[in-house]
N, C-alpha and C positions, 0 to 999 in steps of 0.2 A: 467666595472663591470664583475665579474666572477660568474660562476654557483655555486649555493649553495652546490651542490653535487660533481661536478667535478671542483676542484679549479684551474686547469690549463686551462680550456676552457672559452672562452668569452661567455657572456650571450646574447641570442637573444630575449628573452621575459621574462615576469614575471608570477608567479603563479597568477591566477585570484582571488583566495581567500585570500592569505596572502601576496602576493607581492614579494616572494623570486625570485631571479634571476635564470633563467633556460637556459641551453645551448640548441642547436638544438636537440640533442638526448633526453634530458629531456622534451623539448617542445612537441615533437611528440610521446611521450610514451603513452599518453592517447588521448581521443577524442579531448580534448582541454587542453591548458597549465595549468597543475596542478602539484604541488610537490607531493611526495609520501605521506606525512602526510595528506595533504588536500584531496587527493584521498581516503585514508583510512577513513577519517572523512565523506566524501561524501557517500561512500558505506555503512558505518555504519548507517548513517541517513536514507538511502534508506531501509536497512534491518529493522531498527526500525519501519519505516512507514508500511512496509509489515507485520511485526509481530503485529502491533497495529490493522490493519484491520482483520487479521486472528484471533487474540485473541478476538476482539469484536464479530466477527461472531460466534466463538465457544461459547462465553459467552451467546450470544442471543439464540443460538440453545439449550444449556443446560437449560437456564432459561425458555424458552418457553416450552420445553419438560417437565421440572419439574413441571411447573404450570399446564400444560394440564394433565399430567399423575398422579402427586401426589395430587394436590389440587382438581382436578375435579373427582377423583376416587370415591368419595362418591356419586356423582350425576349421574355417567355414568356406565353402565355395559360394561365391556371390552370384546372384541373379537378381532380377528386379523384386521378387517377392522377399528376399532376405533384406535388401535395402529398405523396402517398405516396412518390414517388421522392425528393423533398427530405428527407423524414423518414428514409428508408432510407440515403441518402448521409450525412446527419448522424450517424446511428447508427454507420455504418461508420467515419467519422473519429473519433467519440468513443470507439470501442473500441480505438484505437491505443495509448493509455497502458497499458491492461491487457494487451494483447498484447505490448507492448514489455517490460514488467516480467516477464511469463511467459517470454519468450524469453531475457531476461537471466539468469533463474534457471536455465534449461536449459543455457546455454553455459558453458564452463569460465572460470575467472577468470584465464586467462593472456592476455597481451598478444600480439597478432598483428602481426608486422612486415611491412608491405607499403607500396608506394608510394601516393601520394595518390589516384590513380585507383582503386586497389584498395579504399581506404577509402570512396570514393564509391559503388562497386558494392556493397560490404558494407552501407553505410547504406541504399541503395535496396532491396536484397533484404530486409534486416531490417525496413524500413518496410512493404514489401509483405506479408511474412509476419506482421507485427504486426497488420495489418488482417485478414488471413485468420483468424488464430488468435483475435484479439480479438472478431470478430463472433460466433464460436461460444461462447467462454467468458465473454463479457461478462455475460450474465444470471446465470450461476453465481457469478462472482466478486463481483458486486454483492450477491447473497444472502450469500455468505461474509463480505464486508466488513461488512455490516449486522449479521450475527450476531456477528462478532468485536467490533464497537463496543459492542454490548449486553453481551457478556461482559466487556469492559474496564470498562464503567461499573459493573457489579456487583462486579467484583474490586476496583475502587477504593473502592467503598462498604464492602466487607468489610474491606479493609486499613485504611482510615481509622478505622473503628469500633474496631478493635483497638489503634490507636495511643493 
């Protein structure tokens, strides 16, 4: 069998996603054997998942701030401390998706059998912990997400140029 890209070279492995034949050079190109198309698909799905988390956080921040600032303005007199409080609450709620993802990565992938009330307590505790963890790691994760999005953009340029 010959490499899908280098027709004159013998294949030493296959792409893990689509099964295309890969020569030793193509096999060692990425962390694990992938063809260029599957690698681009993989980094596109990673980019999409990062953008979903960031978009959800931004949506929650704007929604919470809108609710606090616009809806409650009839009931609250505004000064700088109230606006700061609204910003802090909005920040706390917007950090939930990042805290939730972090907690999900930390917990095992096993299913826990419990009654409905147990799931309710589990959800409430996980939500509370997501806020606590998210508040502290939110800035760091935003930095890491932006850095990774830049890396993905550069990787795509490099791979597309070689195609």
